[in-house]
Each structure stands twice: as C-alpha cells, then as structure tokens.
Wavefront OBJ file of the C-alpha trace (Angstrom):
o trace
v -29.309 2.900 60.983
v -28.081 0.757 58.105
v -27.749 2.726 54.907
v -27.723 1.029 51.497
v -24.367 1.440 49.831
v -23.996 1.606 46.078
v -21.850 3.115 43.369
v -21.992 6.805 42.627
v -22.578 8.094 39.142
v -18.979 9.334 38.990
v -17.599 5.886 39.828
v -19.722 4.288 37.116
v -18.588 6.858 34.520
v -14.945 6.180 35.355
v -15.419 2.430 34.938
v -17.229 2.889 31.610
v -14.441 5.211 30.382
v -11.761 2.673 31.298
v -13.662 -0.073 29.477
v -14.034 2.124 26.375
v -10.303 2.854 26.287
v -9.444 -0.822 26.756
v -11.809 -1.818 23.940
v -10.294 0.781 21.597
v -6.795 -0.454 22.426
v -7.705 -4.051 21.676
v -9.371 -3.021 18.414
v -6.238 -1.261 17.222
v -4.009 -4.138 18.324
v -6.047 -6.654 16.330
v -5.724 -4.824 13.006
v -5.728 -7.125 9.995
v -2.142 -8.087 9.181
v -2.853 -8.890 5.534
v -4.357 -5.439 4.939
v -1.371 -3.791 6.596
v 0.992 -5.853 4.451
v -0.926 -4.907 1.308
v -0.736 -1.209 2.240
v 3.005 -1.543 2.794
v 3.442 -3.257 -0.595
v 1.422 -0.543 -2.365
v 3.382 2.306 -0.756
v 6.662 0.588 -1.635
v 5.567 0.058 -5.244
v 4.528 3.724 -5.582
v 7.975 4.817 -4.365
v 9.749 2.387 -6.727
v 7.687 3.571 -9.686
v 8.522 7.190 -8.929
v 12.201 6.338 -8.653
v 12.202 4.569 -12.025
v 10.156 7.398 -13.536
v 12.749 9.941 -12.389
v 15.591 7.816 -13.794
v 13.734 7.504 -17.087
v 13.285 11.270 -17.385
v 16.856 12.031 -16.309
v 18.347 9.579 -18.801
v 15.861 10.231 -21.590
v 15.206 6.492 -21.926
v 11.856 4.697 -22.150
v 11.175 2.579 -19.069
v 8.378 0.107 -18.424
v 7.310 -1.669 -15.260
v 5.896 -5.161 -15.774
v 4.454 -7.676 -13.328
v 5.815 -11.208 -13.718
v 4.814 -14.396 -11.868
v 7.748 -14.161 -9.461
v 7.340 -10.414 -8.787
v 7.965 -7.548 -11.188
v 10.701 -5.997 -13.302
v 11.760 -2.669 -14.733
v 12.574 -2.768 -18.440
v 14.747 -0.229 -20.198
v 16.904 0.979 -17.325
v 20.679 0.597 -17.534
v 21.967 -2.560 -15.855
v 23.454 -0.656 -12.902
v 20.168 1.152 -12.165
v 18.143 -2.002 -12.717
v 20.308 -3.941 -10.250
v 19.610 -1.303 -7.588
v 15.832 -1.770 -7.807
v 14.109 -4.774 -6.220
v 12.241 -7.265 -8.371
v 10.149 -9.118 -5.782
v 7.282 -8.330 -3.460
v 7.968 -8.219 0.264
v 5.385 -10.993 0.734
v 5.189 -13.900 -1.702
v 1.368 -13.813 -1.528
v 1.186 -10.385 -3.191
v 0.108 -10.287 -6.826
v -1.366 -7.963 -9.427
v -4.847 -8.146 -10.865
v -5.548 -7.302 -14.474
v -3.117 -5.707 -16.912
v 0.136 -4.932 -15.180
v 2.340 -2.941 -17.524
v 3.096 0.707 -16.821
v 4.974 3.148 -19.076
v 7.139 5.384 -16.880
v 8.764 7.763 -19.325
v 10.857 9.469 -20.587
v 8.179 12.088 -21.323
v 7.150 14.314 -18.390
v 3.466 13.533 -19.054
v 2.878 9.800 -19.186
v -0.910 9.515 -19.230
v -3.197 8.055 -16.565
v -2.112 4.602 -15.393
v -2.863 2.214 -12.585
v -2.098 -1.234 -11.280
v -4.215 -3.241 -8.840
v -2.405 -5.255 -6.208
v -3.942 -7.896 -4.013
v -2.945 -10.633 -1.589
v -3.699 -14.334 -2.080
v -5.117 -14.655 1.468
v -7.706 -11.929 0.744
v -8.344 -11.830 -3.013
v -11.458 -9.688 -2.491
v -9.316 -6.791 -1.185
v -7.188 -4.729 -3.532
v -5.338 -1.428 -3.619
v -4.653 0.744 -6.645
v -1.302 2.355 -7.306
v -2.334 5.139 -9.634
v -1.200 8.334 -11.369
v -3.011 10.799 -13.571
v 0.205 11.177 -15.582
v 1.230 14.467 -13.997
v 1.183 13.777 -10.257
v 3.303 11.118 -8.559
v 2.001 7.576 -8.116
v -0.203 7.245 -5.048
v -2.167 4.515 -3.282
v -5.962 4.407 -3.358
v -8.583 1.916 -2.272
v -9.908 -0.167 -5.113
v -13.678 -0.285 -5.600
l 1 2 3 4 5 6 7 8 9 10 11 12 13 14 15 16 17 18 19 20 21 22 23 24 25 26 27 28 29 30 31 32 33 34 35 36 37 38 39 40 41 42 43 44 45 46 47 48 49 50 51 52 53 54 55 56 57 58 59 60 61 62 63 64 65 66 67 68 69 70 71 72 73 74 75 76 77 78 79 80 81 82 83 84 85 86 87 88 89 90 91 92 93 94 95 96 97 98 99 100 101 102 103 104 105 106 107 108 109 110 111 112 113 114 115 116 117 118 119 120 121 122 123 124 125 126 127 128 129 130 131 132 133 134 135 136 137 138 139 140 141 142 143
C-alpha cells in the first residue's frame, strides 16, 4: 500500500519560524545609515552641550553655542577649554534647521532651548536636541 507522504504541522511551523527569524535579521541589518548617523550626531551634540554648560557654571562665564556653515562653535569659553571641544560635525552632510544659538550658562536655570539637526541626504528627517532649562540636553524626534 502506497501512502501519501507530506509535511507534518510541526515541520511547517519550524520552517515558518526560521523564515521569520531570517526576515527579522535582514530587517535589522538594513537599517537606514543616514538615520543612524543623525542619531549619533544628536547624541554627541547633547553631550558636548552638557560639557560646555558644566564649564560655564564652574567658571561663572557666559557661554553660547552657535551653528556656523562649517559646523558649530562654542563662544565664551577660555581658549584652552575651547580647543578641547570639537567644532565640526562627524558627517559633513549634517546641518541645523532654524535658529541655532543656545545660551548655556552660567546660571543654573537657562530656560527651555532646542536645536533641530538634519542631514542633507534626508532633509525631511530631523532630530531635536532639547532641554527644559533644568534637565540635561536630550535627543527627541522632531515632529
């Protein structure tokens, strides 16, 4: 007697599970590089702003951060501290959108401030580096 052979339900579930895991792996591997770069730039900027803010409070000197066409600069810090801080984006395609001047101190409460950063390859995407004036600068998605 010739019996029809087929796949069992368990075999089919295993194959579907393997395909789902492979698809998830490929999806994570193909993450958008420009978005990742923008997130890295925003996190770096938040850390730099906090560093300059701490130096401003410790020295009792007013410090401003300003975006310039070639990158950005910190104004008001002593020359030695200013030389230690970078003045360029990691990627030349990164830029700011809108007003890009932040007051970092020396007062402990600086008022709510934000800067929008974007990348030239995806101008429709932006991230906000923002503070409410009390908390540290953090990164948020821009609307």
